[in-house]
VMD Tcl script that builds the backbone (N, CA, C; Angstrom):
set m [mol new atoms 279]
animate dup $m
set s [atomselect $m all]
$s set {name element resname resid chain x y z} {
  {N N MET 1 A 120.911 76.388 88.955}
  {CA C MET 1 A 121.020 77.680 89.594}
  {C C MET 1 A 119.694 77.986 90.277}
  {N N THR 2 A 119.752 78.452 91.520}
  {CA C THR 2 A 118.553 78.768 92.280}
  {C C THR 2 A 118.026 80.133 91.889}
  {N N LYS 3 A 116.742 80.175 91.590}
  {CA C LYS 3 A 116.130 81.447 91.223}
  {C C LYS 3 A 115.677 82.169 92.489}
  {N N ILE 4 A 116.004 83.453 92.583}
  {CA C ILE 4 A 115.595 84.253 93.731}
  {C C ILE 4 A 114.141 84.661 93.517}
  {N N PRO 5 A 113.263 84.400 94.499}
  {CA C PRO 5 A 111.854 84.742 94.315}
  {C C PRO 5 A 111.646 86.247 94.255}
  {N N ALA 6 A 110.671 86.666 93.466}
  {CA C ALA 6 A 110.345 88.084 93.349}
  {C C ALA 6 A 109.722 88.568 94.654}
  {N N ARG 7 A 109.920 89.816 94.947}
  {CA C ARG 7 A 109.331 90.407 96.137}
  {C C ARG 7 A 107.819 90.466 95.965}
  {N N THR 8 A 107.104 90.004 96.981}
  {CA C THR 8 A 105.654 89.921 96.854}
  {C C THR 8 A 104.925 91.042 97.573}
  {N N LYS 9 A 105.598 91.713 98.503}
  {CA C LYS 9 A 104.911 92.794 99.189}
  {C C LYS 9 A 105.856 93.961 99.432}
  {N N ASP 10 A 105.279 95.146 99.484}
  {CA C ASP 10 A 106.078 96.336 99.727}
  {C C ASP 10 A 105.827 96.921 101.106}
  {N N SER 11 A 104.749 96.505 101.771}
  {CA C SER 11 A 104.418 97.025 103.084}
  {C C SER 11 A 104.520 95.908 104.116}
  {N N PHE 12 A 104.974 96.259 105.314}
  {CA C PHE 12 A 105.172 95.260 106.360}
  {C C PHE 12 A 104.252 95.473 107.545}
  {N N GLY 13 A 103.353 96.416 107.447}
  {CA C GLY 13 A 102.404 96.670 108.524}
  {C C GLY 13 A 102.655 98.000 109.177}
  {N N GLY 14 A 102.064 98.176 110.330}
  {CA C GLY 14 A 102.213 99.431 111.044}
  {C C GLY 14 A 101.383 99.427 112.296}
  {N N CYS 15 A 101.096 100.612 112.803}
  {CA C CYS 15 A 100.338 100.740 114.038}
  {C C CYS 15 A 99.666 102.099 114.073}
  {N N THR 16 A 98.805 102.272 115.057}
  {CA C THR 16 A 98.209 103.584 115.297}
  {C C THR 16 A 98.847 104.166 116.547}
  {N N PHE 17 A 98.935 105.484 116.595}
  {CA C PHE 17 A 99.488 106.117 117.779}
  {C C PHE 17 A 98.435 106.946 118.485}
  {N N THR 18 A 98.636 107.116 119.786}
  {CA C THR 18 A 97.672 107.808 120.624}
  {C C THR 18 A 97.666 109.303 120.351}
  {N N CYS 19 A 98.836 109.910 120.388}
  {CA C CYS 19 A 98.915 111.347 120.122}
  {C C CYS 19 A 100.316 111.709 119.661}
  {N N ALA 20 A 100.400 112.876 119.069}
  {CA C ALA 20 A 101.681 113.414 118.621}
  {C C ALA 20 A 101.791 114.844 119.137}
  {N N SER 21 A 103.012 115.247 119.435}
  {CA C SER 21 A 103.251 116.598 119.916}
  {C C SER 21 A 104.440 117.174 119.159}
  {N N PRO 22 A 104.321 118.280 118.478}
  {CA C PRO 22 A 103.148 119.138 118.348}
  {C C PRO 22 A 102.072 118.480 117.485}
  {N N ALA 23 A 100.853 118.936 117.663}
  {CA C ALA 23 A 99.723 118.405 116.909}
  {C C ALA 23 A 99.893 118.713 115.426}
  {N N TYR 24 A 99.149 117.978 114.602}
  {CA C TYR 24 A 99.254 118.101 113.149}
  {C C TYR 24 A 99.075 119.548 112.688}
  {N N GLY 25 A 98.110 120.249 113.224}
  {CA C GLY 25 A 97.846 121.630 112.825}
  {C C GLY 25 A 98.907 122.610 113.279}
  {N N ALA 26 A 99.695 122.236 114.282}
  {CA C ALA 26 A 100.710 123.136 114.824}
  {C C ALA 26 A 102.096 122.913 114.217}
  {N N LEU 27 A 102.228 121.964 113.299}
  {CA C LEU 27 A 103.530 121.727 112.666}
  {C C LEU 27 A 103.926 122.929 111.819}
  {N N ALA 28 A 105.194 123.270 111.875}
  {CA C ALA 28 A 105.725 124.387 111.096}
  {C C ALA 28 A 107.007 123.928 110.409}
  {N N ALA 29 A 107.476 124.731 109.490}
  {CA C ALA 29 A 108.698 124.393 108.754}
  {C C ALA 29 A 109.902 124.267 109.689}
  {N N ASN 30 A 109.885 124.978 110.800}
  {CA C ASN 30 A 111.033 124.925 111.715}
  {C C ASN 30 A 110.859 123.906 112.837}
  {N N THR 31 A 109.830 123.047 112.769}
  {CA C THR 31 A 109.646 121.990 113.764}
  {C C THR 31 A 110.766 120.970 113.611}
  {N N LYS 32 A 111.517 120.753 114.692}
  {CA C LYS 32 A 112.658 119.842 114.624}
  {C C LYS 32 A 112.349 118.453 115.171}
  {N N VAL 33 A 111.392 118.333 116.080}
  {CA C VAL 33 A 111.079 117.058 116.711}
  {C C VAL 33 A 109.572 116.885 116.783}
  {N N VAL 34 A 109.119 115.671 116.494}
  {CA C VAL 34 A 107.720 115.300 116.693}
  {C C VAL 34 A 107.731 114.108 117.638}
  {N N ASN 35 A 107.087 114.265 118.782}
  {CA C ASN 35 A 106.983 113.188 119.763}
  {C C ASN 35 A 105.724 112.389 119.487}
  {N N VAL 36 A 105.856 111.067 119.415}
  {CA C VAL 36 A 104.735 110.180 119.128}
  {C C VAL 36 A 104.566 109.232 120.317}
  {N N VAL 37 A 103.333 109.133 120.832}
  {CA C VAL 37 A 103.038 108.276 121.980}
  {C C VAL 37 A 102.277 107.050 121.495}
  {N N LEU 38 A 102.796 105.852 121.847}
  {CA C LEU 38 A 102.189 104.578 121.463}
  {C C LEU 38 A 101.800 103.797 122.702}
  {N N SER 39 A 100.699 103.048 122.618}
  {CA C SER 39 A 100.374 102.098 123.690}
  {C C SER 39 A 101.310 100.900 123.554}
  {N N PHE 40 A 101.349 100.072 124.572}
  {CA C PHE 40 A 102.213 98.899 124.549}
  {C C PHE 40 A 101.867 97.982 123.373}
  {N N GLU 41 A 100.575 97.733 123.168}
  {CA C GLU 41 A 100.151 96.834 122.088}
  {C C GLU 41 A 100.536 97.390 120.715}
  {N N GLU 42 A 100.366 98.694 120.534}
  {CA C GLU 42 A 100.724 99.306 119.254}
  {C C GLU 42 A 102.235 99.327 119.062}
  {N N ALA 43 A 102.978 99.491 120.150}
  {CA C ALA 43 A 104.441 99.440 120.069}
  {C C ALA 43 A 104.904 98.051 119.634}
  {N N LEU 44 A 104.222 97.010 120.106}
  {CA C LEU 44 A 104.552 95.647 119.671}
  {C C LEU 44 A 104.289 95.470 118.176}
  {N N LYS 45 A 103.187 96.038 117.684}
  {CA C LYS 45 A 102.878 95.960 116.250}
  {C C LYS 45 A 103.952 96.663 115.428}
  {N N LEU 46 A 104.383 97.843 115.893}
  {CA C LEU 46 A 105.422 98.579 115.175}
  {C C LEU 46 A 106.739 97.810 115.206}
  {N N ASN 47 A 107.059 97.235 116.344}
  {CA C ASN 47 A 108.271 96.433 116.469}
  {C C ASN 47 A 108.261 95.266 115.478}
  {N N LEU 48 A 107.139 94.575 115.386}
  {CA C LEU 48 A 107.030 93.441 114.464}
  {C C LEU 48 A 107.176 93.897 113.012}
  {N N ALA 49 A 106.551 95.014 112.656}
  {CA C ALA 49 A 106.652 95.523 111.283}
  {C C ALA 49 A 108.098 95.876 110.939}
  {N N ILE 50 A 108.803 96.516 111.864}
  {CA C ILE 50 A 110.207 96.875 111.628}
  {C C ILE 50 A 111.061 95.613 111.512}
  {N N GLN 51 A 110.826 94.635 112.379}
  {CA C GLN 51 A 111.590 93.389 112.309}
  {C C GLN 51 A 111.369 92.676 110.977}
  {N N GLU 52 A 110.130 92.648 110.494}
  {CA C GLU 52 A 109.846 92.009 109.203}
  {C C GLU 52 A 110.578 92.731 108.074}
  {N N ALA 53 A 110.601 94.047 108.109}
  {CA C ALA 53 A 111.301 94.809 107.073}
  {C C ALA 53 A 112.802 94.528 107.116}
  {N N VAL 54 A 113.368 94.453 108.296}
  {CA C VAL 54 A 114.799 94.184 108.429}
  {C C VAL 54 A 115.120 92.763 107.966}
  {N N ARG 55 A 114.262 91.809 108.305}
  {CA C ARG 55 A 114.461 90.431 107.818}
  {C C ARG 55 A 114.430 90.385 106.299}
  {N N ASP 56 A 113.501 91.123 105.710}
  {CA C ASP 56 A 113.406 91.168 104.256}
  {C C ASP 56 A 114.674 91.762 103.654}
  {N N LEU 57 A 115.189 92.822 104.240}
  {CA C LEU 57 A 116.434 93.427 103.752}
  {C C LEU 57 A 117.598 92.451 103.880}
  {N N ASN 58 A 117.582 91.649 104.919}
  {CA C ASN 58 A 118.669 90.699 105.150}
  {C C ASN 58 A 118.714 89.598 104.095}
  {N N THR 59 A 117.619 89.361 103.374}
  {CA C THR 59 A 117.606 88.326 102.340}
  {C C THR 59 A 118.220 88.800 101.028}
  {N N LEU 60 A 118.449 90.098 100.891}
  {CA C LEU 60 A 118.973 90.641 99.637}
  {C C LEU 60 A 120.460 90.352 99.485}
  {N N HIS 61 A 120.881 90.130 98.264}
  {CA C HIS 61 A 122.292 89.907 97.941}
  {C C HIS 61 A 122.966 91.286 97.899}
  {N N ARG 62 A 123.737 91.619 98.935}
  {CA C ARG 62 A 124.256 92.976 99.109}
  {C C ARG 62 A 125.391 93.312 98.143}
  {N N ALA 63 A 125.886 92.361 97.365}
  {CA C ALA 63 A 126.940 92.664 96.402}
  {C C ALA 63 A 126.391 93.367 95.169}
  {N N VAL 64 A 125.084 93.308 94.983}
  {CA C VAL 64 A 124.438 93.957 93.844}
  {C C VAL 64 A 124.137 95.397 94.230}
  {N N LYS 65 A 124.502 96.342 93.357}
  {CA C LYS 65 A 124.382 97.760 93.684}
  {C C LYS 65 A 122.953 98.165 94.057}
  {N N VAL 66 A 121.972 97.688 93.307}
  {CA C VAL 66 A 120.587 98.073 93.581}
  {C C VAL 66 A 120.151 97.575 94.959}
  {N N ASN 67 A 120.662 96.439 95.385}
  {CA C ASN 67 A 120.325 95.915 96.708}
  {C C ASN 67 A 121.023 96.676 97.831}
  {N N LYS 68 A 122.184 97.248 97.540}
  {CA C LYS 68 A 122.857 98.070 98.541}
  {C C LYS 68 A 122.064 99.330 98.842}
  {N N LEU 69 A 121.260 99.772 97.892}
  {CA C LEU 69 A 120.457 100.974 98.079}
  {C C LEU 69 A 119.083 100.678 98.670}
  {N N ALA 70 A 118.783 99.411 98.903}
  {CA C ALA 70 A 117.491 99.046 99.482}
  {C C ALA 70 A 117.449 99.477 100.940}
  {N N GLY 71 A 116.285 99.909 101.368}
  {CA C GLY 71 A 116.136 100.354 102.746}
  {C C GLY 71 A 114.711 100.180 103.227}
  {N N MET 72 A 114.433 100.774 104.357}
  {CA C MET 72 A 113.120 100.706 104.978}
  {C C MET 72 A 112.578 102.123 105.094}
  {N N LYS 73 A 111.286 102.298 104.823}
  {CA C LYS 73 A 110.653 103.605 104.919}
  {C C LYS 73 A 109.643 103.584 106.060}
  {N N LEU 74 A 109.823 104.478 107.013}
  {CA C LEU 74 A 108.902 104.627 108.137}
  {C C LEU 74 A 108.089 105.888 107.866}
  {N N SER 75 A 106.783 105.734 107.644}
  {CA C SER 75 A 105.917 106.867 107.314}
  {C C SER 75 A 104.992 107.162 108.485}
  {N N ILE 76 A 104.948 108.429 108.872}
  {CA C ILE 76 A 104.046 108.863 109.932}
  {C C ILE 76 A 102.924 109.665 109.282}
  {N N HIS 77 A 101.722 109.117 109.332}
  {CA C HIS 77 A 100.539 109.765 108.761}
  {C C HIS 77 A 99.870 110.548 109.887}
  {N N MET 78 A 100.217 111.816 109.994}
  {CA C MET 78 A 99.752 112.639 111.112}
  {C C MET 78 A 98.232 112.801 111.118}
  {N N ASP 79 A 97.625 112.885 109.952}
  {CA C ASP 79 A 96.177 113.103 109.883}
  {C C ASP 79 A 95.372 111.855 110.235}
  {N N LYS 80 A 96.010 110.679 110.182}
  {CA C LYS 80 A 95.320 109.423 110.471}
  {C C LYS 80 A 95.802 108.768 111.762}
  {N N ASN 81 A 96.770 109.403 112.450}
  {CA C ASN 81 A 97.390 108.822 113.651}
  {C C ASN 81 A 97.895 107.408 113.374}
  {N N ARG 82 A 98.637 107.259 112.287}
  {CA C ARG 82 A 99.098 105.944 111.840}
  {C C ARG 82 A 100.562 106.003 111.439}
  {N N ILE 83 A 101.287 104.929 111.740}
  {CA C ILE 83 A 102.674 104.758 111.310}
  {C C ILE 83 A 102.728 103.490 110.473}
  {N N THR 84 A 103.350 103.557 109.295}
  {CA C THR 84 A 103.487 102.377 108.447}
  {C C THR 84 A 104.966 102.134 108.124}
  {N N VAL 85 A 105.277 100.868 107.886}
  {CA C VAL 85 A 106.632 100.453 107.531}
  {C C VAL 85 A 106.565 99.820 106.149}
  {N N ALA 86 A 107.420 100.289 105.247}
  {CA C ALA 86 A 107.412 99.795 103.865}
  {C C ALA 86 A 108.831 99.743 103.321}
  {N N ARG 87 A 108.951 99.175 102.134}
  {CA C ARG 87 A 110.227 99.189 101.419}
  {C C ARG 87 A 110.600 100.618 101.043}
  {N N GLY 88 A 111.888 100.889 101.023}
  {CA C GLY 88 A 112.351 102.207 100.638}
  {C C GLY 88 A 113.690 102.124 99.937}
  {N N ARG 89 A 114.163 103.237 99.489}
  {CA C ARG 89 A 115.469 103.343 98.836}
  {C C ARG 89 A 116.303 104.375 99.574}
  {N N VAL 90 A 117.562 104.073 99.755}
  {CA C VAL 90 A 118.486 105.007 100.369}
  {C C VAL 90 A 119.003 105.924 99.273}
  {N N SER 91 A 118.893 107.217 99.485}
  {CA C SER 91 A 119.399 108.143 98.467}
  {C C SER 91 A 120.873 108.417 98.743}
  {N N VAL 92 A 121.638 108.434 97.702}
  {CA C VAL 92 A 123.077 108.662 97.805}
  {C C VAL 92 A 123.372 110.088 97.375}
  {N N GLY 93 A 124.095 110.790 98.219}
  {CA C GLY 93 A 124.507 112.139 97.837}
  {C C GLY 93 A 123.882 113.232 98.561}
}
mol reanalyze $m
mol bondsrecalc $m
mol representation Tube
mol addrep $m
């Protein structure tokens, strides 16, 4: 029987963004959209990080309940002008 290797990393990388609108200090509870501007090079980095996360998800055995809840987490760090891609869980309900 083939043993499935343990997951070795939880983060797949990320990128920095040029600016966000509205700015971090102007965010309010009723803010519905945040626009993020990326340079071409940073967009390529984000694309690669997302592709790596999706490839990792594709290796999971989807018949197992815990694997069906596996997902990708895209985090926007407004104070650092950074976007990161990591493992996540899909919440049900």
